[in-house]
C-alpha positions in Angstrom: 99.1 84.0 77.0 101.5 84.7 79.7 101.8 88.1 80.8 105.3 89.5 81.8 105.8 90.9 85.1 107.6 94.1 86.0 109.4 94.7 89.4 110.1 97.6 91.5 111.7 97.9 94.5 109.7 100.6 97.1 111.0 100.9 100.2 112.4 97.6 101.7 109.8 95.7 99.4 110.0 94.3 95.9 106.8 94.3 94.1 106.2 92.2 91.0 103.2 93.6 89.2 101.6 91.5 86.3 99.5 93.2 83.6 95.6 92.6 83.8 94.3 90.8 80.9 92.3 92.9 78.4 88.7 92.0 79.9 89.6 93.2 83.2 92.0 96.0 81.9 89.4 97.5 80.0 86.8 97.9 82.7 89.4 99.2 85.1 90.7 101.8 82.2 87.1 103.1 81.8 86.7 103.5 85.4 89.9 105.5 85.9 89.0 107.5 82.8 85.6 108.4 84.4 86.8 108.8 87.7 89.7 111.3 86.7 87.6 113.1 84.2 90.7 114.8 83.0 92.0 115.4 86.6 94.8 113.9 88.2 94.8 110.8 90.4 94.2 112.6 93.7 90.7 114.0 92.3 89.5 110.1 92.4 86.3 109.2 94.6 86.9 106.6 97.4 85.0 103.8 95.9 87.1 104.1 92.9 90.5 104.3 94.8 89.2 101.1 96.4 88.5 99.4 93.0 91.6 100.3 91.5 93.5 99.1 94.6 91.5 95.6 94.9 91.9 94.9 91.1 95.4 95.7 91.1 96.2 93.9 94.0 95.1 90.6 92.5 98.1 90.9 89.8 101.0 91.6 92.5 103.3 89.7 94.6 105.2 91.4 97.5 108.7 90.1 98.1 109.4 91.4 101.7 112.9 92.3 103.0 112.8 88.8 104.8 112.7 87.1 101.5 109.0 85.9 101.8 106.8 86.5 98.7 102.8 87.0 99.1 100.0 87.8 97.0 99.4 91.3 97.9 95.7 90.8 97.9 95.9 88.3 100.8 98.0 90.9 103.0 96.9 94.2 101.6 95.4 95.6 104.8 98.2 94.7 107.3 101.0 95.3 104.7 100.0 99.0 104.0 98.9 99.8 107.5 100.5 103.2 108.2 102.5 102.9 105.1 100.5 104.9 102.7 103.4 106.5 100.9 104.4 102.8 99.7 100.8 102.1 99.0 100.5 105.1 96.5 103.9 104.3 95.3 102.7 100.8 94.4 99.4 101.7 92.7 101.2 104.3 90.5 103.7 101.6 89.5 100.7 99.2 88.8 98.9 101.6 86.7 102.2 102.2 84.8 102.6 98.4 84.3 99.1 98.4 82.7 98.9 102.0 81.1 102.0 103.4 80.5 101.2 104.7 77.2 97.9 106.1 77.8 98.4 108.3 80.9 101.1 110.8 81.8 101.7 108.9 84.9 105.3 110.8 85.4 103.0 114.0 86.0 100.4 112.2 88.3 103.4 110.6 90.0 104.8 114.1 90.5 101.5 115.6 91.8 101.2 112.4 94.2 104.6 112.9 95.6 104.2 116.5 96.3 100.7 116.0 98.1 102.5 113.2 100.0 105.5 115.4 100.8 102.6 118.2 102.1 101.2 115.6 104.1 104.1 114.1 105.8 105.4 117.8 106.7 101.9 118.3 108.2 102.6 115.3 110.2 105.8 116.1 111.3 104.9 119.4 112.4 101.9 118.0 114.6 104.5 115.6 116.3 106.9 118.6 117.0 103.8 120.5 118.7 103.7 119.6 122.4 
């Protein structure tokens, strides 16, 4: 069976995410549910966050602003270096592609966006301080 990918433009890049097959998807789902324990995505442990990123990167293609397309798993480290805002948005998009009917991801997205805004304002204030 061929799974239909979905696209999202985040920053200068377009991400094409293909849903996971059920075997891998169920493993990831169980891990997400255990890791979140009824909490938001921001409460997830580091090893679970790594697992989410590594698993979902295998089904993601990135079309960069120069028109070149790469599998995200091959460029993950350099692609998201210093760009954690976009990494978080991609991760939420990839989760939406796979589990949009199970999680209130709009709520999670709002919490993550608020957290990123707070982190961004801290960084801006630190840069402005001599």
